C-alpha positions as semicolon CSV with decimal commas, in nm:
position;residue;x (nm);y (nm);z (nm)
1;X;-0,185;-2,285;-0,155
2;X;-0,204;-2,604;0,052
3;X;0,111;-2,696;0,247
4;X;0,221;-2,334;0,259
5;X;0,300;-2,136;0,571
6;X;0,172;-1,838;0,373
7;X;-0,203;-1,863;0,314
8;X;-0,526;-1,668;0,272
9;X;-0,868;-1,750;0,410
10;X;-1,184;-1,581;0,286
11;X;-1,409;-1,579;0,593
12;X;-1,726;-1,410;0,471
13;X;-1,865;-1,156;0,226
14;X;-2,116;-0,872;0,251
15;X;-2,210;-0,840;-0,117
16;X;-1,867;-0,783;-0,281
17;X;-1,696;-0,666;0,040
18;X;-1,475;-0,945;0,176
19;X;-1,357;-1,035;0,526
20;X;-1,049;-1,255;0,537
21;X;-0,707;-1,316;0,684
22;X;-0,358;-1,365;0,547
23;X;-0,143;-1,602;0,752
24;X;0,236;-1,564;0,750
25;X;0,506;-1,703;0,981
26;X;0,546;-1,353;1,128
27;X;0,179;-1,304;1,203
28;X;-0,177;-1,289;1,074
29;X;-0,311;-0,994;0,876
30;X;-0,684;-0,933;0,902
31;X;-0,835;-0,808;0,576
32;X;-0,939;-0,564;0,447
33;X;-0,603;-0,427;0,561
34;X;-0,423;-0,096;0,525
35;X;-0,044;-0,108;0,508
36;X;0,128;0,199;0,645
37;X;0,414;0,294;0,413
38;X;0,771;0,279;0,542
39;X;0,947;0,339;0,211
40;X;1,301;0,378;0,347
41;X;1,261;0,144;0,643
42;X;1,071;0,400;0,847
43;X;0,718;0,531;0,868
44;X;0,802;0,900;0,850
45;X;0,789;1,068;1,191
46;X;0,632;0,772;1,374
47;X;0,800;0,538;1,624
48;X;0,777;0,166;1,546
49;X;0,630;0,092;1,890
50;X;0,355;0,344;1,824
51;X;0,271;0,180;1,491
52;X;0,225;-0,146;1,680
53;X;-0,002;0,029;1,930
54;X;-0,232;0,140;1,646
55;X;-0,304;-0,226;1,573
56;X;-0,116;-0,231;1,242
57;X;-0,033;-0,588;1,142
58;X;0,183;-0,519;0,835
59;X;0,382;-0,231;0,686
60;X;0,532;-0,166;0,343
61;X;0,890;-0,105;0,233
62;X;1,031;-0,018;-0,109
63;X;1,288;-0,230;-0,288
64;X;1,423;0,048;-0,508
65;X;1,492;0,292;-0,225
66;X;1,630;0,031;0,016
67;X;1,872;-0,115;-0,240
68;X;2,014;0,236;-0,289
69;X;2,020;0,331;0,079
70;X;2,135;0,175;0,305
71;X;2,198;-0,108;0,057
72;X;2,126;-0,480;0,072
73;X;2,458;-0,573;0,236
74;X;2,390;-0,352;0,538
75;X;2,037;-0,488;0,585
76;X;2,161;-0,848;0,552
77;X;2,414;-0,787;0,831
78;X;2,119;-0,722;1,062
79;X;1,945;-1,040;0,952
80;X;1,689;-0,860;0,740
81;X;1,473;-0,551;0,731
82;X;1,265;-0,653;1,034
83;X;1,566;-0,646;1,266
84;X;1,714;-0,340;1,098
85;X;1,405;-0,128;1,164
86;X;1,283;-0,308;1,479
87;X;0,953;-0,431;1,331
88;X;0,871;-0,796;1,403
89;X;0,545;-0,831;1,211
90;X;0,502;-0,890;0,835
91;X;0,647;-0,656;0,573
92;X;0,539;-0,627;0,210
93;X;0,797;-0,485;-0,028
94;X;0,705;-0,305;-0,348
95;X;0,922;-0,418;-0,637
96;X;1,035;-0,077;-0,758
97;X;0,795;-0,076;-1,053
98;X;0,624;0,243;-0,944
99;X;0,960;0,422;-0,944
100;X;0,995;0,334;-1,312
101;X;0,699;0,564;-1,367
102;X;0,763;0,829;-1,102
103;X;1,132;0,869;-1,191
104;X;1,070;0,850;-1,567
105;X;1,331;1,114;-1,653
106;X;1,596;0,897;-1,494
107;X;1,525;0,562;-1,657
108;X;1,453;0,357;-1,965
109;X;1,276;0,024;-2,003
110;X;1,425;-0,279;-2,174
111;X;1,199;-0,586;-2,176
112;X;1,490;-0,830;-2,182
113;X;1,699;-0,647;-1,922
114;X;1,462;-0,459;-1,692
115;X;1,458;-0,097;-1,581
116;X;1,781;0,093;-1,635
117;X;1,801;0,376;-1,383
118;X;2,015;0,671;-1,313
119;X;2,018;0,691;-0,934
120;X;1,834;0,998;-0,809
121;X;2,092;1,014;-0,528
122;X;2,431;1,010;-0,700
123;X;2,355;0,961;-1,070
124;X;2,503;0,611;-1,077
125;X;2,365;0,371;-1,339
126;X;2,149;0,096;-1,188
127;X;1,986;-0,201;-1,358
128;X;1,678;-0,336;-1,182
129;X;1,579;-0,659;-1,354
130;X;1,286;-0,878;-1,246
131;X;1,537;-1,125;-1,107
132;X;1,733;-0,856;-0,920
133;X;1,415;-0,716;-0,765
134;X;1,322;-1,059;-0,626
135;X;1,680;-1,122;-0,511
136;X;1,679;-0,795;-0,317
137;X;1,338;-0,864;-0,163
138;X;1,448;-1,213;-0,056
139;X;1,776;-1,080;0,081
140;X;1,602;-0,827;0,304
141;X;1,362;-1,106;0,410
142;X;1,033;-0,954;0,304
143;X;0,718;-1,157;0,380
144;X;0,519;-1,055;0,073
145;X;0,715;-0,984;-0,245
146;X;0,587;-0,800;-0,551
147;X;0,692;-0,880;-0,906
148;X;0,861;-0,604;-1,102
149;X;0,614;-0,442;-1,341
150;X;0,592;-0,149;-1,575
151;X;0,339;0,100;-1,442
152;X;0,258;0,352;-1,717
153;X;0,136;0,700;-1,640
154;X;-0,233;0,776;-1,689
155;X;-0,307;0,739;-2,060
156;X;-0,584;0,636;-2,298
157;X;-0,330;0,509;-2,552
158;X;-0,400;0,137;-2,579
159;X;-0,068;0,077;-2,753
160;X;0,124;0,205;-2,450
161;X;-0,094;0,005;-2,211
162;X;-0,066;-0,315;-2,418
163;X;0,311;-0,278;-2,424
164;X;0,312;-0,242;-2,044
165;X;0,107;-0,562;-2,014
166;X;0,347;-0,747;-2,244
167;X;0,653;-0,630;-2,051
168;X;0,490;-0,684;-1,709
169;X;0,379;-1,038;-1,801
170;X;0,731;-1,126;-1,916
171;X;0,876;-0,985;-1,595
172;X;0,611;-1,164;-1,385
173;X;0,711;-1,502;-1,533
174;X;1,078;-1,433;-1,466
175;X;1,001;-1,310;-1,114
176;X;0,819;-1,633;-1,032
177;X;1,109;-1,844;-1,159
178;X;1,351;-1,641;-0,945
179;X;1,119;-1,666;-0,643
180;X;1,120;-2,047;-0,667
181;X;0,936;-2,264;-0,417
182;X;0,910;-2,072;-0,093
183;X;0,637;-2,188;0,143
184;X;0,687;-1,913;0,401
185;X;0,653;-1,610;0,173
186;X;0,396;-1,480;-0,073
187;X;0,460;-1,358;-0,427
188;X;0,203;-1,126;-0,584
189;X;0,148;-1,054;-0,952
190;X;0,047;-0,704;-1,066
191;X;-0,222;-0,645;-1,329
192;X;-0,204;-0,346;-1,562
193;X;-0,437;-0,218;-1,835
194;X;-0,527;0,134;-1,732
195;X;-0,900;0,208;-1,741
196;X;-0,977;-0,040;-2,019
197;X;-1,181;-0,345;-1,915
198;X;-1,054;-0,569;-2,194
199;X;-0,688;-0,491;-2,124
200;X;-0,728;-0,539;-1,748
201;X;-0,895;-0,876;-1,798
202;X;-0,623;-0,978;-2,044
203;X;-0,354;-0,886;-1,792
204;X;-0,533;-1,065;-1,507
205;X;-0,580;-1,383;-1,710
206;X;-0,212;-1,392;-1,806
207;X;-0,109;-1,356;-1,441
208;X;-0,354;-1,621;-1,321
209;X;-0,212;-1,858;-1,582
210;X;0,135;-1,805;-1,432
211;X;-0,005;-1,847;-1,080
212;X;0,067;-1,629;-0,777
213;X;-0,012;-1,620;-0,405
214;X;-0,201;-1,293;-0,446
215;X;-0,284;-1,039;-0,712
216;X;-0,252;-0,661;-0,722
217;X;-0,418;-0,397;-0,934
218;X;-0,145;-0,161;-1,049
219;X;-0,163;0,154;-1,258
220;X;-0,462;0,300;-1,073
221;X;-0,477;0,605;-0,845
222;X;-0,237;0,773;-1,089
223;X;-0,455;1,077;-1,157
224;X;-0,783;0,933;-1,286
225;X;-1,113;1,050;-1,127
226;X;-1,224;0,841;-0,830
227;X;-1,542;0,725;-1,005
228;X;-1,335;0,595;-1,299
229;X;-1,119;0,392;-1,061
230;X;-1,428;0,245;-0,895
231;X;-1,579;0,166;-1,236
232;X;-1,282;-0,034;-1,361
233;X;-1,261;-0,219;-1,028
234;X;-1,631;-0,302;-1,055
235;X;-1,577;-0,437;-1,406
236;X;-1,265;-0,644;-1,343
237;X;-1,200;-0,734;-0,977
238;X;-1,415;-1,047;-0,987
239;X;-1,190;-1,187;-1,261
240;X;-0,924;-1,223;-0,989
241;X;-0,919;-1,557;-0,803
242;X;-1,172;-1,557;-0,520
243;X;-0,959;-1,743;-0,268
244;X;-0,649;-1,528;-0,290
245;X;-0,583;-1,176;-0,161
246;X;-0,649;-0,875;-0,385
247;X;-0,434;-0,565;-0,344
248;X;-0,500;-0,216;-0,481
249;X;-0,164;-0,042;-0,487
250;X;-0,113;0,318;-0,375
251;X;-0,465;0,378;-0,241
252;X;-0,563;0,603;-0,081
253;X;-0,805;0,830;0,102
254;X;-1,053;0,664;0,340
255;X;-1,322;0,715;0,074
256;X;-1,100;0,552;-0,192
257;X;-1,047;0,253;0,035
258;X;-1,415;0,223;0,121
259;X;-1,518;0,229;-0,244
260;X;-1,257;-0,031;-0,336
261;X;-1,358;-0,261;-0,049
262;X;-1,709;-0,234;-0,193
263;X;-1,568;-0,380;-0,516
264;X;-1,390;-0,672;-0,347
265;X;-1,039;-0,541;-0,269
266;X;-0,857;-0,673;0,041
267;X;-0,532;-0,477;0,076
268;X;-0,422;-0,114;0,046
269;X;-0,118;0,106;0,098
270;X;-0,060;0,479;0,075
271;X;0,163;0,755;0,208
272;X;-0,151;0,960;0,274
273;X;-0,160;0,932;0,657
274;X;0,194;1,059;0,711
275;X;0,220;1,291;0,411
276;X;-0,103;1,461;0,520
277;X;0,027;1,473;0,876
278;X;0,329;1,668;0,759
279;X;0,102;1,928;0,598
280;X;-0,128;1,967;0,899
281;X;-0,419;1,762;0,763
282;X;-0,589;1,523;1,006
283;X;-0,839;1,249;0,920
284;X;-1,109;1,214;1,186
285;X;-1,461;1,081;1,230
286;X;-1,566;1,446;1,183
287;X;-1,403;1,444;0,839
288;X;-1,077;1,607;0,726
289;X;-0,939;1,884;0,947
290;X;-0,690;2,132;0,804
291;X;-0,529;2,232;1,130
292;X;-0,341;2,518;0,965
293;X;-0,669;2,708;0,938
294;X;-0,724;3,012;1,158
295;X;-1,051;2,871;1,293
296;X;-0,850;2,631;1,511
297;X;-0,646;2,911;1,672
298;X;-0,859;2,907;1,989
299;X;-1,001;2,553;1,965
300;X;-0,942;2,366;2,292
301;X;-1,072;2,030;2,164
302;X;-0,834;1,748;2,061
303;X;-0,834;1,575;1,722
304;X;-1,004;1,275;1,884
305;X;-1,117;1,282;2,245
306;X;-1,113;0,900;2,260
307;X;-0,754;0,852;2,140
308;X;-0,521;0,790;2,435
309;X;-0,227;0,676;2,222
310;X;0,072;0,890;2,324
311;X;-0,190;1,102;2,505
312;X;-0,300;1,245;2,169
313;X;-0,631;1,343;2,327
314;X;-0,442;1,583;2,555
315;X;-0,323;1,804;2,267
316;X;-0,565;2,074;2,157
317;X;-0,625;2,181;1,800
318;X;-0,513;2,525;1,912
319;X;-0,177;2,386;2,021
320;X;-0,137;2,191;1,697
321;X;-0,227;2,503;1,499
322;X;0,051;2,685;1,687
323;X;0,305;2,407;1,620
324;X;0,225;2,410;1,248
325;X;0,261;2,787;1,222
326;X;0,595;2,779;1,402
327;X;0,722;2,489;1,186
328;X;0,779;2,263;1,486
329;X;0,849;1,901;1,388
330;X;0,628;1,783;1,672
331;X;0,324;1,898;1,474
332;X;0,389;1,650;1,195
333;X;0,475;1,374;1,444
334;X;0,152;1,413;1,641
335;X;-0,076;1,449;1,339
336;X;0,097;1,167;1,149
337;X;0,055;0,931;1,443
338;X;-0,309;1,036;1,477
339;X;-0,365;0,964;1,105
340;X;-0,190;0,626;1,115
341;X;-0,408;0,535;1,412
342;X;-0,724;0,664;1,244
343;X;-0,662;0,455;0,932
344;X;-0,632;0,142;1,146
345;X;-0,952;0,236;1,331
346;X;-1,123;0,286;0,996
347;X;-1,014;-0,059;0,873
348;X;-1,135;-0,222;1,195
349;X;-1,475;-0,059;1,144
350;X;-1,485;-0,186;0,785
351;X;-1,402;-0,540;0,899
352;X;-1,659;-0,528;1,178
353;X;-1,937;-0,408;0,950
354;X;-1,861;-0,678;0,691
355;X;-1,868;-0,935;0,972
356;X;-2,205;-0,822;1,109
357;X;-2,364;-0,751;0,771
358;X;-2,392;-0,372;0,805
359;X;-2,121;-0,273;0,558
360;X;-2,366;-0,114;0,313
361;X;-2,487;0,132;0,578
362;X;-2,128;0,219;0,672
363;X;-2,042;0,260;0,304
364;X;-2,332;0,497;0,239
365;X;-2,245;0,707;0,543
366;X;-1,875;0,753;0,470
367;X;-1,817;0,709;0,095
368;X;-1,817;1,084;0,026
369;X;-1,711;1,192;0,373
370;X;-1,337;1,235;0,310
371;X;-1,333;1,369;-0,047
């Protein structure tokens, strides 16, 4: 990736855990990195300025949802998604492949065409081809683009998984052609293969032959046990190129992230911080706190006494318990912001321990802490 404005540097390793940085024209991303999810151009219930204050260096948007609402033409009028949502740092956009799986009742797959959707909003027929996905991502000016892939649901049927690899490889080739030569942006391929080592390695090798700026593991965290996810990562991650970023899509809990970092993964995304915030679940250095529980009714302590962001340390668990019970939107806003901040704290701790060679101790302390 010489002569590119988009680049990755592997700084050091602590066993398999990697410390690195991704450089883009809009800023540097220290890895391992967690990308807060802003599917529709917003991190649910959290102000953009507050996301910046947490130390987040990149967020994620979703091609499928943004092309439906507000539509590419609207976003282009603002000069791209960054201006539209008032976020000046890097954005990674998912291709829409996951929606092929999650909205399965509304679509069909055609290798030569792409994914044929019925819009979940108005029922309109939509064709999302590999080329169209890249066109949309370029139009909204994403910094890291993902190829369109077929992400099958959890299955042990090798025929289904092999078909997904065949389709995804075809789409990956077409995505790269559509992407062209763009020195300022990164294009990532997505490996499939379920929980089968041989299929994963086959998929990885086919993607590496095509050549991408980074590589993602797709089709994991779709319902398999955590130990099975760690096992397949252990068996296959080192087949990915060493000097390019590795991304585990849709993961996860802090323990999921920690275990995957231990297997050599650099990048993560998940709706967990904000989705949990909306249900009253806070992630803290004490573990998970279900603030709906009656035991917090009289608890005067904050979620984190050290967190001064938006004066979060001034709100008691008792008050949050009250807000949850009375269905006040402020409950989800405060807990979501706390969680987004905690995830960034957690990633900083991971990076620091890799840097100073104490990652194994940190791993042992926290690997089962958030399950």
